HTML snippet that shows the backbone in 3Dmol.js (N, CA, C, O; Angstrom):
<script src="https://3Dmol.org/build/3Dmol-min.js"></script>
<div id="view" style="width:600px;height:400px;position:relative"></div>
<script>
const pdb = `
ATOM      1  N   UNK A   1    -136.359  72.157  44.321  1.00  0.00           N
ATOM      2  CA  UNK A   1    -135.290  71.236  44.604  1.00  0.00           C
ATOM      3  C   UNK A   1    -133.964  71.930  44.312  1.00  0.00           C
ATOM      4  O   UNK A   1    -133.822  72.603  43.291  1.00  0.00           O
ATOM      5  N   UNK A   2    -133.040  71.772  45.168  1.00  0.00           N
ATOM      6  CA  UNK A   2    -131.707  72.353  44.991  1.00  0.00           C
ATOM      7  C   UNK A   2    -130.774  71.270  44.482  1.00  0.00           C
ATOM      8  O   UNK A   2    -130.732  70.167  45.027  1.00  0.00           O
ATOM      9  N   UNK A   3    -130.019  71.593  43.427  1.00  0.00           N
ATOM     10  CA  UNK A   3    -129.062  70.646  42.874  1.00  0.00           C
ATOM     11  C   UNK A   3    -127.925  71.406  42.207  1.00  0.00           C
ATOM     12  O   UNK A   3    -128.032  72.607  41.962  1.00  0.00           O
ATOM     13  N   UNK A   4    -126.849  70.711  41.919  1.00  0.00           N
ATOM     14  CA  UNK A   4    -125.709  71.319  41.235  1.00  0.00           C
ATOM     15  C   UNK A   4    -125.729  70.863  39.788  1.00  0.00           C
ATOM     16  O   UNK A   4    -125.866  69.675  39.498  1.00  0.00           O
ATOM     17  N   UNK A   5    -125.591  71.814  38.893  1.00  0.00           N
ATOM     18  CA  UNK A   5    -125.590  71.522  37.462  1.00  0.00           C
ATOM     19  C   UNK A   5    -124.318  72.091  36.868  1.00  0.00           C
ATOM     20  O   UNK A   5    -123.966  73.242  37.126  1.00  0.00           O
ATOM     21  N   UNK A   6    -123.625  71.285  36.071  1.00  0.00           N
ATOM     22  CA  UNK A   6    -122.437  71.755  35.368  1.00  0.00           C
ATOM     23  C   UNK A   6    -122.812  71.961  33.907  1.00  0.00           C
ATOM     24  O   UNK A   6    -123.166  71.013  33.205  1.00  0.00           O
ATOM     25  N   UNK A   7    -122.731  73.202  33.462  1.00  0.00           N
ATOM     26  CA  UNK A   7    -123.107  73.529  32.088  1.00  0.00           C
ATOM     27  C   UNK A   7    -121.872  73.675  31.213  1.00  0.00           C
ATOM     28  O   UNK A   7    -120.834  74.163  31.661  1.00  0.00           O
ATOM     29  N   UNK A   8    -121.993  73.248  29.965  1.00  0.00           N
ATOM     30  CA  UNK A   8    -120.949  73.513  28.984  1.00  0.00           C
ATOM     31  C   UNK A   8    -120.976  75.008  28.680  1.00  0.00           C
ATOM     32  O   UNK A   8    -122.005  75.658  28.865  1.00  0.00           O
ATOM     33  N   UNK A   9    -119.861  75.555  28.218  1.00  0.00           N
ATOM     34  CA  UNK A   9    -119.811  76.994  27.951  1.00  0.00           C
ATOM     35  C   UNK A   9    -120.890  77.487  26.980  1.00  0.00           C
ATOM     36  O   UNK A   9    -121.434  78.577  27.163  1.00  0.00           O
ATOM     37  N   UNK A  10    -121.200  76.697  25.957  1.00  0.00           N
ATOM     38  CA  UNK A  10    -122.208  77.145  24.990  1.00  0.00           C
ATOM     39  C   UNK A  10    -123.608  77.175  25.596  1.00  0.00           C
ATOM     40  O   UNK A  10    -124.391  78.076  25.297  1.00  0.00           O
ATOM     41  N   UNK A  11    -123.930  76.198  26.447  1.00  0.00           N
ATOM     42  CA  UNK A  11    -125.252  76.206  27.062  1.00  0.00           C
ATOM     43  C   UNK A  11    -125.351  77.282  28.143  1.00  0.00           C
ATOM     44  O   UNK A  11    -126.420  77.853  28.360  1.00  0.00           O
ATOM     45  N   UNK A  12    -124.250  77.552  28.810  1.00  0.00           N
ATOM     46  CA  UNK A  12    -124.259  78.648  29.780  1.00  0.00           C
ATOM     47  C   UNK A  12    -124.544  79.964  29.062  1.00  0.00           C
ATOM     48  O   UNK A  12    -125.276  80.812  29.573  1.00  0.00           O
ATOM     49  N   UNK A  13    -123.962  80.129  27.879  1.00  0.00           N
ATOM     50  CA  UNK A  13    -124.174  81.354  27.106  1.00  0.00           C
ATOM     51  C   UNK A  13    -125.656  81.497  26.730  1.00  0.00           C
ATOM     52  O   UNK A  13    -126.206  82.598  26.757  1.00  0.00           O
ATOM     53  N   UNK A  14    -126.287  80.382  26.385  1.00  0.00           N
ATOM     54  CA  UNK A  14    -127.720  80.417  26.059  1.00  0.00           C
ATOM     55  C   UNK A  14    -128.509  80.920  27.260  1.00  0.00           C
ATOM     56  O   UNK A  14    -129.396  81.762  27.114  1.00  0.00           O
ATOM     57  N   UNK A  15    -128.191  80.410  28.440  1.00  0.00           N
ATOM     58  CA  UNK A  15    -128.909  80.824  29.653  1.00  0.00           C
ATOM     59  C   UNK A  15    -128.643  82.299  29.957  1.00  0.00           C
ATOM     60  O   UNK A  15    -129.560  83.037  30.318  1.00  0.00           O
ATOM     61  N   UNK A  16    -127.396  82.722  29.812  1.00  0.00           N
ATOM     62  CA  UNK A  16    -127.059  84.132  30.063  1.00  0.00           C
ATOM     63  C   UNK A  16    -127.805  85.053  29.093  1.00  0.00           C
ATOM     64  O   UNK A  16    -128.263  86.130  29.477  1.00  0.00           O
ATOM     65  N   UNK A  17    -127.920  84.625  27.849  1.00  0.00           N
ATOM     66  CA  UNK A  17    -128.659  85.430  26.861  1.00  0.00           C
ATOM     67  C   UNK A  17    -130.135  85.510  27.219  1.00  0.00           C
ATOM     68  O   UNK A  17    -130.755  86.563  27.067  1.00  0.00           O
ATOM     69  N   UNK A  18    -130.705  84.402  27.696  1.00  0.00           N
ATOM     70  CA  UNK A  18    -132.108  84.413  28.138  1.00  0.00           C
ATOM     71  C   UNK A  18    -132.295  85.354  29.323  1.00  0.00           C
ATOM     72  O   UNK A  18    -133.286  86.079  29.410  1.00  0.00           O
ATOM     73  N   UNK A  19    -131.325  85.328  30.231  1.00  0.00           N
ATOM     74  CA  UNK A  19    -131.394  86.210  31.399  1.00  0.00           C
ATOM     75  C   UNK A  19    -131.456  87.664  30.947  1.00  0.00           C
ATOM     76  O   UNK A  19    -132.284  88.443  31.420  1.00  0.00           O
ATOM     77  N   UNK A  20    -130.565  88.014  30.025  1.00  0.00           N
ATOM     78  CA  UNK A  20    -130.497  89.406  29.569  1.00  0.00           C
ATOM     79  C   UNK A  20    -131.749  89.790  28.782  1.00  0.00           C
ATOM     80  O   UNK A  20    -132.293  90.880  28.961  1.00  0.00           O
ATOM     81  N   UNK A  21    -132.200  88.892  27.915  1.00  0.00           N
ATOM     82  CA  UNK A  21    -133.343  89.206  27.054  1.00  0.00           C
ATOM     83  C   UNK A  21    -134.643  89.330  27.840  1.00  0.00           C
ATOM     84  O   UNK A  21    -135.475  90.187  27.542  1.00  0.00           O
ATOM     85  N   UNK A  22    -134.816  88.473  28.846  1.00  0.00           N
ATOM     86  CA  UNK A  22    -136.076  88.447  29.585  1.00  0.00           C
ATOM     87  C   UNK A  22    -136.010  89.144  30.930  1.00  0.00           C
ATOM     88  O   UNK A  22    -137.030  89.326  31.595  1.00  0.00           O
ATOM     89  N   UNK A  23    -134.793  89.538  31.335  1.00  0.00           N
ATOM     90  CA  UNK A  23    -134.644  90.205  32.622  1.00  0.00           C
ATOM     91  C   UNK A  23    -134.996  89.319  33.795  1.00  0.00           C
ATOM     92  O   UNK A  23    -135.618  89.769  34.757  1.00  0.00           O
ATOM     93  N   UNK A  24    -134.594  88.041  33.718  1.00  0.00           N
ATOM     94  CA  UNK A  24    -134.911  87.095  34.790  1.00  0.00           C
ATOM     95  C   UNK A  24    -133.620  86.568  35.413  1.00  0.00           C
ATOM     96  O   UNK A  24    -132.521  86.802  34.909  1.00  0.00           O
ATOM     97  N   UNK A  25    -133.785  85.857  36.516  1.00  0.00           N
ATOM     98  CA  UNK A  25    -132.637  85.281  37.217  1.00  0.00           C
ATOM     99  C   UNK A  25    -132.101  84.075  36.457  1.00  0.00           C
ATOM    100  O   UNK A  25    -132.749  83.546  35.554  1.00  0.00           O
ATOM    101  N   UNK A  26    -130.892  83.653  36.849  1.00  0.00           N
ATOM    102  CA  UNK A  26    -130.286  82.461  36.254  1.00  0.00           C
ATOM    103  C   UNK A  26    -131.212  81.262  36.459  1.00  0.00           C
ATOM    104  O   UNK A  26    -131.449  80.487  35.532  1.00  0.00           O
ATOM    105  N   UNK A  27    -131.728  81.116  37.666  1.00  0.00           N
ATOM    106  CA  UNK A  27    -132.626  80.016  37.996  1.00  0.00           C
ATOM    107  C   UNK A  27    -133.846  80.003  37.080  1.00  0.00           C
ATOM    108  O   UNK A  27    -134.210  78.961  36.536  1.00  0.00           O
ATOM    109  N   UNK A  28    -134.473  81.164  36.912  1.00  0.00           N
ATOM    110  CA  UNK A  28    -135.677  81.249  36.085  1.00  0.00           C
ATOM    111  C   UNK A  28    -135.353  80.965  34.621  1.00  0.00           C
ATOM    112  O   UNK A  28    -136.099  80.256  33.945  1.00  0.00           O
ATOM    113  N   UNK A  29    -134.241  81.516  34.128  1.00  0.00           N
ATOM    114  CA  UNK A  29    -133.850  81.287  32.738  1.00  0.00           C
ATOM    115  C   UNK A  29    -133.570  79.806  32.485  1.00  0.00           C
ATOM    116  O   UNK A  29    -133.954  79.275  31.443  1.00  0.00           O
ATOM    117  N   UNK A  30    -132.908  79.139  33.423  1.00  0.00           N
ATOM    118  CA  UNK A  30    -132.605  77.719  33.286  1.00  0.00           C
ATOM    119  C   UNK A  30    -133.885  76.893  33.308  1.00  0.00           C
ATOM    120  O   UNK A  30    -134.068  76.007  32.473  1.00  0.00           O
ATOM    121  N   UNK A  31    -134.771  77.178  34.261  1.00  0.00           N
ATOM    122  CA  UNK A  31    -136.040  76.451  34.329  1.00  0.00           C
ATOM    123  C   UNK A  31    -136.866  76.647  33.059  1.00  0.00           C
ATOM    124  O   UNK A  31    -137.448  75.692  32.544  1.00  0.00           O
ATOM    125  N   UNK A  32    -136.920  77.872  32.557  1.00  0.00           N
ATOM    126  CA  UNK A  32    -137.667  78.145  31.326  1.00  0.00           C
ATOM    127  C   UNK A  32    -137.072  77.398  30.133  1.00  0.00           C
ATOM    128  O   UNK A  32    -137.805  76.870  29.298  1.00  0.00           O
ATOM    129  N   UNK A  33    -135.746  77.355  30.057  1.00  0.00           N
ATOM    130  CA  UNK A  33    -135.088  76.651  28.954  1.00  0.00           C
ATOM    131  C   UNK A  33    -135.401  75.161  28.999  1.00  0.00           C
ATOM    132  O   UNK A  33    -135.627  74.539  27.961  1.00  0.00           O
ATOM    133  N   UNK A  34    -135.415  74.595  30.188  1.00  0.00           N
ATOM    134  CA  UNK A  34    -135.742  73.169  30.333  1.00  0.00           C
ATOM    135  C   UNK A  34    -137.192  72.927  29.938  1.00  0.00           C
ATOM    136  O   UNK A  34    -137.497  71.972  29.225  1.00  0.00           O
ATOM    137  N   UNK A  35    -138.084  73.798  30.407  1.00  0.00           N
ATOM    138  CA  UNK A  35    -139.504  73.640  30.052  1.00  0.00           C
ATOM    139  C   UNK A  35    -139.706  73.761  28.544  1.00  0.00           C
ATOM    140  O   UNK A  35    -140.478  73.002  27.959  1.00  0.00           O
ATOM    141  N   UNK A  36    -139.019  74.707  27.917  1.00  0.00           N
ATOM    142  CA  UNK A  36    -139.165  74.903  26.470  1.00  0.00           C
ATOM    143  C   UNK A  36    -138.721  73.675  25.689  1.00  0.00           C
ATOM    144  O   UNK A  36    -139.244  73.406  24.607  1.00  0.00           O
ATOM    145  N   UNK A  37    -137.769  72.935  26.222  1.00  0.00           N
ATOM    146  CA  UNK A  37    -137.271  71.752  25.530  1.00  0.00           C
ATOM    147  C   UNK A  37    -137.908  70.453  25.952  1.00  0.00           C
ATOM    148  O   UNK A  37    -137.536  69.395  25.446  1.00  0.00           O
ATOM    149  N   UNK A  38    -138.863  70.500  26.870  1.00  0.00           N
ATOM    150  CA  UNK A  38    -139.481  69.272  27.370  1.00  0.00           C
ATOM    151  C   UNK A  38    -140.357  68.640  26.294  1.00  0.00           C
ATOM    152  O   UNK A  38    -141.172  69.328  25.677  1.00  0.00           O
ATOM    153  N   UNK A  39    -140.197  67.327  26.059  1.00  0.00           N
ATOM    154  CA  UNK A  39    -141.038  66.662  25.056  1.00  0.00           C
ATOM    155  C   UNK A  39    -142.495  66.639  25.500  1.00  0.00           C
ATOM    156  O   UNK A  39    -142.801  66.547  26.689  1.00  0.00           O
ATOM    157  N   UNK A  40    -143.369  66.724  24.533  1.00  0.00           N
ATOM    158  CA  UNK A  40    -144.791  66.650  24.830  1.00  0.00           C
ATOM    159  C   UNK A  40    -145.430  67.964  25.206  1.00  0.00           C
ATOM    160  O   UNK A  40    -146.644  68.026  25.399  1.00  0.00           O
ATOM    161  N   UNK A  41    -144.637  69.021  25.314  1.00  0.00           N
ATOM    162  CA  UNK A  41    -145.219  70.315  25.650  1.00  0.00           C
ATOM    163  C   UNK A  41    -145.737  70.960  24.381  1.00  0.00           C
ATOM    164  O   UNK A  41    -145.069  70.946  23.347  1.00  0.00           O
ATOM    165  N   UNK A  42    -146.915  71.516  24.464  1.00  0.00           N
ATOM    166  CA  UNK A  42    -147.504  72.185  23.316  1.00  0.00           C
ATOM    167  C   UNK A  42    -147.915  73.584  23.758  1.00  0.00           C
ATOM    168  O   UNK A  42    -149.094  73.876  23.957  1.00  0.00           O
ATOM    169  N   UNK A  43    -146.908  74.435  23.903  1.00  0.00           N
ATOM    170  CA  UNK A  43    -147.164  75.816  24.305  1.00  0.00           C
ATOM    171  C   UNK A  43    -147.096  76.756  23.112  1.00  0.00           C
ATOM    172  O   UNK A  43    -147.042  77.975  23.278  1.00  0.00           O
ATOM    173  N   UNK A  44    -147.099  76.197  21.926  1.00  0.00           N
ATOM    174  CA  UNK A  44    -146.985  77.020  20.735  1.00  0.00           C
ATOM    175  C   UNK A  44    -147.934  76.453  19.674  1.00  0.00           C
ATOM    176  O   UNK A  44    -148.406  75.321  19.776  1.00  0.00           O
ATOM    177  N   UNK A  45    -148.188  77.251  18.684  1.00  0.00           N
ATOM    178  CA  UNK A  45    -149.001  76.818  17.560  1.00  0.00           C
ATOM    179  C   UNK A  45    -148.118  76.866  16.325  1.00  0.00           C
ATOM    180  O   UNK A  45    -147.548  77.910  16.009  1.00  0.00           O
ATOM    181  N   UNK A  46    -148.003  75.751  15.626  1.00  0.00           N
ATOM    182  CA  UNK A  46    -147.205  75.714  14.408  1.00  0.00           C
ATOM    183  C   UNK A  46    -147.931  76.464  13.314  1.00  0.00           C
ATOM    184  O   UNK A  46    -149.109  76.213  13.056  1.00  0.00           O
ATOM    185  N   UNK A  47    -147.245  77.368  12.680  1.00  0.00           N
ATOM    186  CA  UNK A  47    -147.809  78.126  11.565  1.00  0.00           C
ATOM    187  C   UNK A  47    -147.021  77.787  10.308  1.00  0.00           C
ATOM    188  O   UNK A  47    -145.807  77.983  10.243  1.00  0.00           O
ATOM    189  N   UNK A  48    -147.716  77.288   9.339  1.00  0.00           N
ATOM    190  CA  UNK A  48    -147.082  76.950   8.073  1.00  0.00           C
ATOM    191  C   UNK A  48    -147.150  78.168   7.157  1.00  0.00           C
ATOM    192  O   UNK A  48    -148.197  78.806   7.046  1.00  0.00           O
ATOM    193  N   UNK A  49    -146.033  78.492   6.498  1.00  0.00           N
ATOM    194  CA  UNK A  49    -146.079  79.635   5.585  1.00  0.00           C
ATOM    195  C   UNK A  49    -147.036  79.363   4.426  1.00  0.00           C
ATOM    196  O   UNK A  49    -147.160  78.231   3.959  1.00  0.00           O
ATOM    197  N   UNK A  50    -147.687  80.385   3.988  1.00  0.00           N
ATOM    198  CA  UNK A  50    -148.629  80.244   2.882  1.00  0.00           C
ATOM    199  C   UNK A  50    -148.235  81.183   1.754  1.00  0.00           C
ATOM    200  O   UNK A  50    -147.489  82.143   1.951  1.00  0.00           O
ATOM    201  N   UNK A  51    -148.736  80.893   0.602  1.00  0.00           N
ATOM    202  CA  UNK A  51    -148.478  81.742  -0.559  1.00  0.00           C
ATOM    203  C   UNK A  51    -149.775  81.917  -1.329  1.00  0.00           C
ATOM    204  O   UNK A  51    -150.655  81.057  -1.289  1.00  0.00           O
ATOM    205  N   UNK A  52    -149.886  83.017  -2.017  1.00  0.00           N
ATOM    206  CA  UNK A  52    -151.071  83.279  -2.804  1.00  0.00           C
ATOM    207  C   UNK A  52    -151.085  82.359  -4.018  1.00  0.00           C
ATOM    208  O   UNK A  52    -150.077  82.215  -4.710  1.00  0.00           O
ATOM    209  N   UNK A  53    -152.215  81.747  -4.265  1.00  0.00           N
ATOM    210  CA  UNK A  53    -152.344  80.871  -5.423  1.00  0.00           C
ATOM    211  C   UNK A  53    -152.364  81.700  -6.702  1.00  0.00           C
ATOM    212  O   UNK A  53    -153.064  82.709  -6.800  1.00  0.00           O
ATOM    213  N   UNK A  54    -151.587  81.256  -7.669  1.00  0.00           N
ATOM    214  CA  UNK A  54    -151.554  81.976  -8.948  1.00  0.00           C
ATOM    215  C   UNK A  54    -152.377  81.269 -10.001  1.00  0.00           C
ATOM    216  O   UNK A  54    -152.677  81.849 -11.044  1.00  0.00           O
ATOM    217  N   UNK A  55    -152.752  80.012  -9.745  1.00  0.00           N
ATOM    218  CA  UNK A  55    -153.555  79.248 -10.681  1.00  0.00           C
ATOM    219  C   UNK A  55    -154.718  78.661  -9.909  1.00  0.00           C
ATOM    220  O   UNK A  55    -154.523  77.856  -8.998  1.00  0.00           O
ATOM    221  N   UNK A  56    -155.917  79.056 -10.266  1.00  0.00           N
ATOM    222  CA  UNK A  56    -157.095  78.522  -9.594  1.00  0.00           C
ATOM    223  C   UNK A  56    -157.621  77.359 -10.407  1.00  0.00           C
ATOM    224  O   UNK A  56    -157.850  77.485 -11.609  1.00  0.00           O
ATOM    225  N   UNK A  57    -157.813  76.225  -9.751  1.00  0.00           N
ATOM    226  CA  UNK A  57    -158.246  75.012 -10.422  1.00  0.00           C
ATOM    227  C   UNK A  57    -159.465  74.465  -9.703  1.00  0.00           C
ATOM    228  O   UNK A  57    -159.474  74.353  -8.477  1.00  0.00           O
ATOM    229  N   UNK A  58    -160.475  74.132 -10.454  1.00  0.00           N
ATOM    230  CA  UNK A  58    -161.643  73.462  -9.892  1.00  0.00           C
ATOM    231  C   UNK A  58    -161.230  72.030  -9.590  1.00  0.00           C
ATOM    232  O   UNK A  58    -161.016  71.242 -10.512  1.00  0.00           O
ATOM    233  N   UNK A  59    -161.116  71.682  -8.315  1.00  0.00           N
ATOM    234  CA  UNK A  59    -160.592  70.371  -7.939  1.00  0.00           C
ATOM    235  C   UNK A  59    -161.500  69.230  -8.380  1.00  0.00           C
ATOM    236  O   UNK A  59    -161.063  68.079  -8.414  1.00  0.00           O
ATOM    237  N   UNK A  60    -162.731  69.516  -8.711  1.00  0.00           N
ATOM    238  CA  UNK A  60    -163.603  68.453  -9.210  1.00  0.00           C
ATOM    239  C   UNK A  60    -163.152  67.987 -10.584  1.00  0.00           C
ATOM    240  O   UNK A  60    -163.546  66.914 -11.040  1.00  0.00           O
ATOM    241  N   UNK A  61    -162.332  68.786 -11.243  1.00  0.00           N
ATOM    242  CA  UNK A  61    -161.822  68.427 -12.564  1.00  0.00           C
ATOM    243  C   UNK A  61    -160.320  68.176 -12.530  1.00  0.00           C
ATOM    244  O   UNK A  61    -159.640  68.318 -13.547  1.00  0.00           O
ATOM    245  N   UNK A  62    -159.803  67.803 -11.364  1.00  0.00           N
ATOM    246  CA  UNK A  62    -158.360  67.638 -11.185  1.00  0.00           C
ATOM    247  C   UNK A  62    -157.801  66.533 -12.076  1.00  0.00           C
ATOM    248  O   UNK A  62    -156.729  66.701 -12.656  1.00  0.00           O
ATOM    249  N   UNK A  63    -158.503  65.409 -12.197  1.00  0.00           N
ATOM    250  CA  UNK A  63    -158.005  64.328 -13.045  1.00  0.00           C
ATOM    251  C   UNK A  63    -157.933  64.750 -14.498  1.00  0.00           C
ATOM    252  O   UNK A  63    -156.979  64.407 -15.196  1.00  0.00           O
ATOM    253  N   UNK A  64    -158.922  65.485 -14.960  1.00  0.00           N
ATOM    254  CA  UNK A  64    -158.910  65.956 -16.348  1.00  0.00           C
ATOM    255  C   UNK A  64    -157.744  66.908 -16.575  1.00  0.00           C
ATOM    256  O   UNK A  64    -157.070  66.836 -17.603  1.00  0.00           O
ATOM    257  N   UNK A  65    -157.508  67.791 -15.624  1.00  0.00           N
ATOM    258  CA  UNK A  65    -156.391  68.721 -15.741  1.00  0.00           C
ATOM    259  C   UNK A  65    -155.064  67.971 -15.734  1.00  0.00           C
ATOM    260  O   UNK A  65    -154.179  68.270 -16.535  1.00  0.00           O
ATOM    261  N   UNK A  66    -154.921  66.996 -14.831  1.00  0.00           N
ATOM    262  CA  UNK A  66    -153.685  66.213 -14.765  1.00  0.00           C
ATOM    263  C   UNK A  66    -153.451  65.483 -16.077  1.00  0.00           C
ATOM    264  O   UNK A  66    -152.320  65.426 -16.559  1.00  0.00           O
ATOM    265  N   UNK A  67    -154.493  64.929 -16.654  1.00  0.00           N
ATOM    266  CA  UNK A  67    -154.373  64.241 -17.937  1.00  0.00           C
ATOM    267  C   UNK A  67    -153.960  65.184 -19.050  1.00  0.00           C
ATOM    268  O   UNK A  67    -153.102  64.857 -19.870  1.00  0.00           O
ATOM    269  N   UNK A  68    -154.576  66.359 -19.072  1.00  0.00           N
ATOM    270  CA  UNK A  68    -154.232  67.350 -20.101  1.00  0.00           C
ATOM    271  C   UNK A  68    -152.782  67.801 -19.960  1.00  0.00           C
ATOM    272  O   UNK A  68    -152.085  67.940 -20.964  1.00  0.00           O
ATOM    273  N   UNK A  69    -152.317  68.031 -18.740  1.00  0.00           N
ATOM    274  CA  UNK A  69    -150.929  68.434 -18.531  1.00  0.00           C
ATOM    275  C   UNK A  69    -149.965  67.318 -18.928  1.00  0.00           C
ATOM    276  O   UNK A  69    -148.907  67.576 -19.502  1.00  0.00           O
ATOM    277  N   UNK A  70    -150.338  66.085 -18.618  1.00  0.00           N
ATOM    278  CA  UNK A  70    -149.495  64.953 -18.981  1.00  0.00           C
ATOM    279  C   UNK A  70    -149.431  64.802 -20.501  1.00  0.00           C
ATOM    280  O   UNK A  70    -148.368  64.538 -21.062  1.00  0.00           O
ATOM    281  N   UNK A  71    -150.566  64.970 -21.153  1.00  0.00           N
ATOM    282  CA  UNK A  71    -150.594  64.909 -22.627  1.00  0.00           C
ATOM    283  C   UNK A  71    -149.708  65.990 -23.228  1.00  0.00           C
ATOM    284  O   UNK A  71    -148.955  65.739 -24.169  1.00  0.00           O
ATOM    285  N   UNK A  72    -149.806  67.185 -22.680  1.00  0.00           N
ATOM    286  CA  UNK A  72    -148.999  68.304 -23.173  1.00  0.00           C
ATOM    287  C   UNK A  72    -147.512  68.034 -22.995  1.00  0.00           C
ATOM    288  O   UNK A  72    -146.713  68.330 -23.884  1.00  0.00           O
ATOM    289  N   UNK A  73    -147.140  67.476 -21.854  1.00  0.00           N
ATOM    290  CA  UNK A  73    -145.734  67.161 -21.597  1.00  0.00           C
ATOM    291  C   UNK A  73    -145.249  66.073 -22.558  1.00  0.00           C
ATOM    292  O   UNK A  73    -144.119  66.133 -23.045  1.00  0.00           O
ATOM    293  N   UNK A  74    -146.091  65.090 -22.829  1.00  0.00           N
ATOM    294  CA  UNK A  74    -145.716  64.017 -23.762  1.00  0.00           C
ATOM    295  C   UNK A  74    -145.527  64.574 -25.169  1.00  0.00           C
ATOM    296  O   UNK A  74    -144.575  64.200 -25.854  1.00  0.00           O
ATOM    297  N   UNK A  75    -146.409  65.455 -25.607  1.00  0.00           N
ATOM    298  CA  UNK A  75    -146.263  66.083 -26.931  1.00  0.00           C
ATOM    299  C   UNK A  75    -144.978  66.886 -27.013  1.00  0.00           C
ATOM    300  O   UNK A  75    -144.294  66.857 -28.036  1.00  0.00           O
ATOM    301  N   UNK A  76    -144.635  67.615 -25.931  1.00  0.00           N
ATOM    302  CA  UNK A  76    -143.389  68.378 -25.918  1.00  0.00           C
ATOM    303  C   UNK A  76    -142.193  67.457 -26.064  1.00  0.00           C
ATOM    304  O   UNK A  76    -141.252  67.771 -26.794  1.00  0.00           O
ATOM    305  N   UNK A  77    -142.220  66.291 -25.359  1.00  0.00           N
ATOM    306  CA  UNK A  77    -141.114  65.345 -25.474  1.00  0.00           C
ATOM    307  C   UNK A  77    -141.014  64.762 -26.882  1.00  0.00           C
ATOM    308  O   UNK A  77    -139.918  64.564 -27.405  1.00  0.00           O
ATOM    309  N   UNK A  78    -142.164  64.490 -27.485  1.00  0.00           N
ATOM    310  CA  UNK A  78    -142.162  63.929 -28.833  1.00  0.00           C
ATOM    311  C   UNK A  78    -141.623  64.942 -29.849  1.00  0.00           C
ATOM    312  O   UNK A  78    -140.894  64.578 -30.772  1.00  0.00           O
ATOM    313  N   UNK A  79    -141.990  66.222 -29.668  1.00  0.00           N
ATOM    314  CA  UNK A  79    -141.488  67.274 -30.561  1.00  0.00           C
ATOM    315  C   UNK A  79    -139.983  67.438 -30.431  1.00  0.00           C
ATOM    316  O   UNK A  79    -139.284  67.729 -31.401  1.00  0.00           O
ATOM    317  N   UNK A  80    -139.505  67.246 -29.215  1.00  0.00           N
ATOM    318  CA  UNK A  80    -138.066  67.396 -28.941  1.00  0.00           C
ATOM    319  C   UNK A  80    -137.290  66.154 -29.355  1.00  0.00           C
ATOM    320  O   UNK A  80    -136.060  66.181 -29.403  1.00  0.00           O
ATOM    321  N   UNK A  81    -137.997  65.061 -29.655  1.00  0.00           N
ATOM    322  CA  UNK A  81    -137.346  63.836 -30.094  1.00  0.00           C
ATOM    323  C   UNK A  81    -136.744  63.023 -28.965  1.00  0.00           C
ATOM    324  O   UNK A  81    -135.815  62.247 -29.188  1.00  0.00           O
ATOM    325  N   UNK A  82    -137.257  63.191 -27.764  1.00  0.00           N
ATOM    326  CA  UNK A  82    -136.734  62.410 -26.633  1.00  0.00           C
ATOM    327  C   UNK A  82    -137.687  61.342 -26.203  1.00  0.00           C
ATOM    328  O   UNK A  82    -137.398  60.597 -25.266  1.00  0.00           O
TER     329      UNK A  82
END
`;
const viewer = $3Dmol.createViewer("view");
viewer.addModel(pdb, "pdb");
viewer.setStyle({}, {cartoon: {color: "spectrum"}});
viewer.zoomTo();
viewer.render();
</script>
């Protein structure tokens, strides 16, 4: 479909940068930008950053550990007089 589109200067710059980075035409860069922003598209996989665990806890004893930590925190507060 042929149509006329008026772009703001900042969005035109985005398209021009896509053209240069990907070596594609203005038309292709614009179409790709629209597709990338289309709701409901799942062309990517979300990756959550991970970190190495420094404390290994047997989760079957999580309540006992939580209780012990809470007791320890309460004793610290009592020692501090708060």
